[in-house]
C-alpha positions in Angstrom: -52.2 -92.4 16.8 -51.6 -89.7 14.2 -48.5 -90.0 12.0 -47.5 -86.7 10.5 -45.7 -87.2 7.2 -44.5 -83.6 7.2 -42.6 -84.2 10.5 -41.1 -87.4 9.1 -39.9 -85.6 6.0 -38.3 -82.8 8.1 -36.5 -85.4 10.3 -35.4 -87.3 7.2 -34.2 -84.1 5.5 -32.3 -83.2 8.7 -30.6 -86.6 8.9 -29.6 -86.5 5.2 -28.2 -83.0 5.5 -26.3 -83.9 8.7 -24.8 -87.0 7.0 -23.8 -84.9 4.0 -22.1 -82.3 6.1 -20.3 -84.9 8.1 -19.1 -86.5 4.9 -17.9 -83.1 3.5 -16.1 -82.2 6.6 -14.4 -85.6 6.8 -13.2 -85.2 3.2 -11.9 -81.6 3.9 -9.9 -82.9 6.9 -8.5 -85.6 4.7 -7.5 -83.0 2.1 -5.8 -80.8 4.8 -4.3 -83.8 6.7 -0.7 -82.9 5.9 -1.3 -79.4 7.1 -3.0 -80.5 10.3 -0.7 -83.3 11.3 2.3 -82.4 13.6 5.8 -82.3 12.3 8.4 -85.0 12.7 9.1 -85.2 16.4 12.5 -87.0 15.8 14.1 -84.4 13.5 17.0 -82.4 14.7 16.2 -78.8 15.7 17.4 -75.9 13.5 19.7 -73.1 14.5 21.4 -73.0 17.9 18.7 -75.1 19.6 19.8 -78.3 21.3 17.7 -81.5 21.1 16.7 -82.6 24.6 18.5 -85.8 25.7 21.4 -85.4 23.3 24.7 -86.2 25.0 26.8 -84.2 22.6 27.4 -81.3 25.0 30.8 -79.6 25.2 32.4 -79.1 28.6 31.9 -75.3 28.7 28.3 -75.6 27.6 27.8 -78.1 30.4 29.3 -75.7 33.0 27.1 -72.9 31.6 24.0 -75.1 32.0 25.0 -76.0 35.5 25.4 -72.3 36.4 22.0 -71.6 34.9 20.5 -74.4 36.9 22.0 -73.1 40.1 20.6 -69.6 39.3 17.2 -71.2 38.6 17.2 -72.9 42.0 18.5 -69.9 43.8 16.0 -67.4 42.3 13.1 -69.8 42.2 11.9 -68.7 38.8 
């Protein structure tokens, strides 16, 4: 059985380079964690948006939503 030292060094160099790159990318993801993480899902929406499930709907808004729902069912869109 022939053992090639050159092949072992290539494999070792590849393994070391791979581990170094994995370490660098994990540190980069740690640095940009605040940028990659999603926002607070429980915050109130801005502008005229309405948070889903909120029960603070005025009577005329409720009728408007009911009309829109009827239109949706009627047109099938």
